[in-house]
C-alpha positions as CSV (number, residue, x, y, z in Angstrom):
1,X,144.6,-90.9,410.4
2,X,142.3,-87.9,410.9
3,X,142.3,-85.8,414.1
4,X,139.2,-85.5,416.1
5,X,138.2,-82.1,417.6
6,X,139.6,-83.0,420.9
7,X,143.0,-83.4,419.3
8,X,143.5,-87.1,420.0
9,X,144.4,-89.1,417.0
10,X,142.0,-91.7,415.6
11,X,143.7,-94.6,414.0
12,X,141.7,-96.2,411.2
13,X,141.7,-99.9,410.3
14,X,139.4,-102.4,408.6
15,X,138.4,-103.6,412.1
16,X,136.7,-100.4,413.1
17,X,134.3,-99.6,410.3
18,X,132.0,-97.5,412.5
19,X,135.0,-95.4,413.5
20,X,136.0,-95.1,409.8
21,X,132.5,-93.8,409.0
22,X,132.5,-91.5,412.0
23,X,135.9,-90.1,411.1
24,X,135.0,-89.6,407.5
25,X,131.8,-87.7,408.5
26,X,133.8,-85.6,411.0
27,X,136.4,-84.8,408.4
28,X,133.9,-83.8,405.8
29,X,132.1,-81.6,408.3
30,X,135.3,-80.1,409.5
31,X,136.3,-79.3,405.9
32,X,132.9,-77.7,405.3
33,X,133.2,-75.6,408.4
34,X,136.8,-74.5,407.4
35,X,135.5,-73.6,403.9
36,X,132.7,-71.5,405.4
37,X,135.1,-69.8,407.7
38,X,137.5,-69.0,404.8
39,X,134.6,-67.7,402.7
40,X,133.4,-65.5,405.6
41,X,136.9,-64.2,406.1
42,X,137.3,-63.4,402.4
43,X,133.9,-61.6,402.3
44,X,134.8,-59.7,405.5
45,X,138.2,-58.7,403.9
46,X,136.4,-57.5,400.7
47,X,133.9,-55.4,402.6
48,X,136.7,-53.8,404.7
49,X,138.6,-53.0,401.5
50,X,135.5,-51.5,399.9
51,X,134.7,-49.3,403.0
52,X,138.4,-48.2,403.2
53,X,138.3,-47.3,399.5
54,X,135.0,-45.5,399.9
55,X,136.4,-43.5,402.9
56,X,139.5,-42.8,400.9
57,X,137.5,-41.4,398.0
58,X,135.4,-39.2,400.2
59,X,138.1,-38.1,402.7
60,X,139.5,-34.8,401.5
61,X,139.9,-33.7,398.0
62,X,141.5,-35.9,395.4
63,X,144.8,-34.5,393.9
64,X,143.1,-33.5,390.7
65,X,140.4,-31.5,392.5
66,X,141.5,-27.9,393.2
67,X,140.5,-26.3,396.5
68,X,139.9,-22.9,398.0
69,X,139.1,-21.4,394.6
70,X,135.4,-22.0,394.2
71,X,135.8,-25.3,392.4
72,X,134.0,-28.6,393.2
73,X,135.5,-30.5,396.0
74,X,133.2,-33.6,395.7
75,X,132.9,-36.5,393.3
76,X,129.9,-36.1,391.0
77,X,128.3,-38.7,388.6
78,X,125.9,-38.2,385.8
79,X,122.7,-39.8,387.1
80,X,119.0,-39.1,386.3
81,X,117.4,-39.1,389.8
82,X,113.9,-37.8,390.3
83,X,113.8,-34.5,392.3
84,X,111.0,-32.1,393.2
85,X,111.8,-28.5,393.9
86,X,109.5,-26.1,395.7
87,X,110.1,-22.9,393.7
88,X,108.1,-19.6,393.9
89,X,106.6,-20.4,390.6
90,X,105.3,-23.7,392.0
91,X,106.6,-27.3,392.2
92,X,109.0,-28.5,389.6
93,X,109.4,-32.2,389.2
94,X,112.6,-32.9,387.1
95,X,115.5,-35.3,386.8
96,X,119.0,-34.5,388.0
97,X,121.8,-34.2,385.4
98,X,124.5,-35.0,387.9
99,X,124.7,-35.5,391.6
100,X,127.2,-35.6,394.4
101,X,127.2,-35.6,398.2
102,X,127.4,-31.8,398.2
103,X,125.0,-30.8,395.4
104,X,123.3,-31.5,392.1
105,X,122.2,-30.0,388.8
106,X,119.0,-30.4,386.9
107,X,117.3,-29.1,383.9
108,X,114.3,-26.8,384.7
109,X,111.9,-24.6,382.7
110,X,112.6,-21.5,384.7
111,X,115.4,-21.3,387.3
112,X,115.2,-19.1,390.4
113,X,117.8,-16.3,390.9
114,X,121.3,-17.1,392.0
115,X,121.5,-17.5,395.8
116,X,117.9,-18.6,396.2
117,X,117.3,-21.3,398.8
118,X,114.7,-23.8,397.7
119,X,113.3,-26.9,399.5
120,X,113.7,-30.2,397.6
121,X,112.8,-33.9,397.7
122,X,115.2,-36.3,396.1
123,X,113.8,-39.8,395.3
124,X,116.7,-42.2,395.1
125,X,114.6,-45.4,394.6
126,X,111.1,-46.6,394.5
127,X,109.7,-47.4,397.9
128,X,112.4,-45.6,399.8
129,X,111.8,-42.5,401.8
130,X,112.7,-39.4,399.7
131,X,115.6,-37.2,400.9
132,X,114.3,-33.9,401.9
133,X,116.4,-30.7,402.4
134,X,117.1,-27.3,401.1
135,X,119.5,-26.3,398.4
136,X,121.1,-22.9,397.2
137,X,121.1,-22.1,393.5
138,X,124.7,-21.4,392.5
139,X,124.6,-21.4,388.7
140,X,122.0,-21.1,385.9
141,X,123.2,-22.1,382.5
142,X,120.7,-21.8,379.5
143,X,120.5,-25.0,377.5
144,X,118.2,-25.6,374.5
145,X,115.2,-23.7,375.8
146,X,115.7,-24.9,379.4
147,X,118.0,-23.9,382.2
148,X,120.6,-26.2,383.8
149,X,120.3,-25.2,387.4
150,X,123.2,-26.1,389.7
151,X,122.6,-26.2,393.4
152,X,124.6,-27.0,396.6
153,X,122.9,-28.7,399.6
154,X,122.4,-26.2,402.4
155,X,120.3,-28.4,404.7
156,X,120.4,-32.2,404.4
157,X,120.4,-35.0,407.0
158,X,123.6,-37.0,407.6
159,X,121.7,-40.1,406.6
160,X,120.5,-38.5,403.5
161,X,124.1,-37.4,402.5
162,X,125.3,-41.0,403.2
163,X,122.6,-42.4,400.9
164,X,123.7,-40.1,398.1
165,X,127.4,-41.0,398.7
166,X,126.4,-44.7,398.4
167,X,124.6,-43.9,395.1
168,X,127.7,-42.0,393.8
169,X,130.3,-44.6,394.8
170,X,128.0,-47.4,393.6
171,X,127.8,-45.7,390.2
172,X,131.5,-45.3,390.1
173,X,132.1,-49.0,390.9
174,X,129.6,-50.0,388.3
175,X,131.3,-48.0,385.6
176,X,134.7,-49.5,386.7
177,X,133.2,-53.0,386.5
178,X,132.0,-52.3,382.9
179,X,135.5,-51.0,382.0
180,X,137.2,-54.0,383.4
181,X,134.8,-56.5,381.6
182,X,135.1,-54.7,378.3
183,X,138.8,-54.1,378.5
184,X,138.4,-50.5,377.4
185,X,137.7,-47.3,379.2
186,X,134.2,-45.8,378.6
187,X,134.4,-42.5,376.7
188,X,131.9,-39.9,377.7
189,X,131.8,-36.4,376.3
190,X,133.4,-34.0,378.7
191,X,131.0,-31.3,380.0
192,X,132.4,-28.2,381.6
193,X,131.2,-27.7,385.2
194,X,128.9,-24.8,385.8
195,X,130.7,-21.5,386.7
196,X,130.4,-20.8,390.4
197,X,130.3,-17.1,391.2
């Protein structure tokens, strides 16, 4: 016996071959629909879990991040993202060393003075609109003939900040997947954060 959608039972016998065929097709279709609904539910649950985790990572400082003492309060990842600064000496097109939703650092030939506010355009991907804004230089660290300039975002759109957060958390998830697949944590050399005056 297989139930029809209306809920009334359909008794199968050799005398009603058409009913058997109809019931088999209905049962197969019903199983397919149920499998689709289960898959959709699982995907919806995974997306909700991802968004909750993302909100959890971005909502307030993590326990290992000190606050109110000039230290970073945002998760940063080491990513080389093309950025163009409009400096007094001209345009500087460079790659970021690291990036977060609140700032970035990049190697430049000559860095402007601390406190300087400079326009920038960050190009997260080909074909996507660059993120434009203004950043304040908070540290200059000489490095092998260049200067590692650290800057915090002064003016940036909410949509731009959200795109950067997506990049940061996507990079973190990617690293976690690599660790889980290899069975060993990735070892990166620790670099000290730039001193913030």
